[in-house]
C-alpha positions in Angstrom: 33.5 91.4 89.2 35.6 92.0 86.1 39.2 93.1 86.0 40.7 95.5 83.5 43.4 94.0 81.3 46.8 94.0 82.9 48.6 95.4 79.9 47.3 98.4 78.0 48.4 98.2 74.4 47.3 101.6 73.3 48.5 105.0 74.7 45.0 105.6 76.0 45.6 105.3 79.7 45.9 107.6 82.6 49.3 109.3 82.9 50.6 109.6 86.5 53.0 108.3 89.1 54.6 105.1 87.7 52.8 105.6 84.4 54.8 107.8 82.0 53.5 108.8 78.6 54.1 106.1 76.0 56.6 108.2 74.1 58.8 108.6 77.2 58.9 104.9 78.2 62.0 102.8 77.6 61.8 101.1 74.2 62.6 97.4 73.9 66.2 96.7 73.1 67.5 100.1 74.0 69.5 100.6 77.2 68.6 103.2 79.8 72.1 104.7 79.6 72.8 105.1 75.9 75.8 107.4 76.4 77.4 105.2 79.0 80.8 106.0 80.5 82.8 108.5 78.5 85.5 106.9 76.5 89.1 107.5 77.5 88.6 108.0 81.2 90.6 105.1 82.5 92.4 104.6 85.8 95.7 105.3 84.1 94.5 108.5 82.6 93.1 109.6 86.0 96.4 108.9 87.7 98.2 111.0 85.0 95.8 113.8 85.6 96.4 113.6 89.3 100.2 113.8 88.8 99.8 116.7 86.4 97.8 118.6 89.1 100.3 117.6 91.8 103.2 119.2 89.9 101.3 122.2 88.5 102.9 125.4 89.7 100.8 127.6 92.0 101.6 130.9 93.6 101.9 131.0 97.4 102.2 134.0 99.7 104.2 133.8 102.9 104.0 137.2 104.6 105.2 139.7 102.0 106.9 137.2 99.8 105.2 135.5 96.8 106.6 132.1 95.6 105.7 129.8 92.7 105.7 126.2 93.9 104.4 122.9 92.7 101.1 122.1 94.3 102.4 119.0 96.2 105.1 121.1 97.8 102.6 123.8 98.9 100.4 121.0 100.3 103.3 119.5 102.2 104.3 122.9 103.6 100.7 123.5 104.8 100.5 120.0 106.4 103.8 120.7 108.1 102.4 124.0 109.5 99.3 122.4 110.7 101.3 119.6 112.3 103.6 122.1 114.0 100.6 123.8 115.5 99.7 120.6 117.3 97.0 119.0 115.1 97.4 115.3 116.1 96.3 113.5 112.9 98.3 115.8 110.7 101.3 115.4 113.0 101.1 111.6 112.9 100.6 111.5 109.1 103.5 114.0 108.5 105.9 112.1 110.8 104.9 108.7 109.3 105.3 110.0 105.8 108.8 111.5 106.5 109.8 108.3 108.3 108.7 106.1 105.4 110.7 108.3 102.9 113.8 108.1 105.2 113.5 104.3 105.3 113.3 104.1 101.5 116.4 106.3 101.3 118.3 104.1 103.8 117.2 100.9 102.0 118.3 102.3 98.6 121.6 103.4 100.0 122.2 100.0 101.7 121.3 98.2 98.4 123.8 100.5 96.6 126.5 99.8 99.1 126.0 96.1 99.0 126.3 96.1 95.2 129.9 97.2 95.3 131.6 94.4 93.3 135.0 94.4 95.1 135.5 91.5 97.4 138.4 93.4 99.1 136.0 96.0 100.6 135.4 95.3 104.2 132.0 95.7 106.0 133.4 98.8 107.8 134.5 100.4 104.6 131.1 99.7 103.0 129.3 101.2 106.1 131.5 104.3 106.0 130.7 104.7 102.3 127.0 104.4 103.1 127.2 106.9 105.9 129.0 109.4 103.6 126.3 108.9 101.0 123.5 109.4 103.5 125.1 112.5 105.0 125.4 114.0 101.5 121.7 113.5 101.0 121.0 115.2 104.4 120.2 112.1 106.5 122.0 111.3 109.7 122.7 107.8 110.7 125.1 106.0 113.1 127.2 103.0 112.2 125.1 100.9 114.5 122.0 101.9 112.5 123.8 101.0 109.2 124.7 97.6 110.6 121.0 97.1 111.3 119.9 98.7 108.1 117.6 101.3 109.7 117.3 105.0 110.3 118.0 106.6 113.6 115.1 108.3 115.3 116.0 112.0 116.0 112.6 113.0 117.4 113.6 112.6 121.0 
């Protein structure tokens, strides 16, 4: 019983499944993906493109009115509508996001109030200045919350 040679050197063999024509086979020393990843598409560029799209103006219709809004604002409006209709995951995400933003605002205001250089300013005066700043930005806090450095929960 004789076996055929394992490697056929010429192109004279049966073409079929797993046996491409010799001109279509990978050549030695040449990669299978000669084009590779396109140059210039880095993570930083992708983030910039995402931000461009987030702030790209789009037209939105509410009833008879037509508005031009940034995409992110339209998305937030839609998520607020879905949350208001009672969608649980959208409601949780929307409340969590708003709460996180309020916490960031309170922390920034607290940091700004603590950076007042005057040693003659009392803690009460600093807290009142912080409350005034937060009310100007639309957030409502109590002096007790300012002392703790947290935002009051108005959802109840």
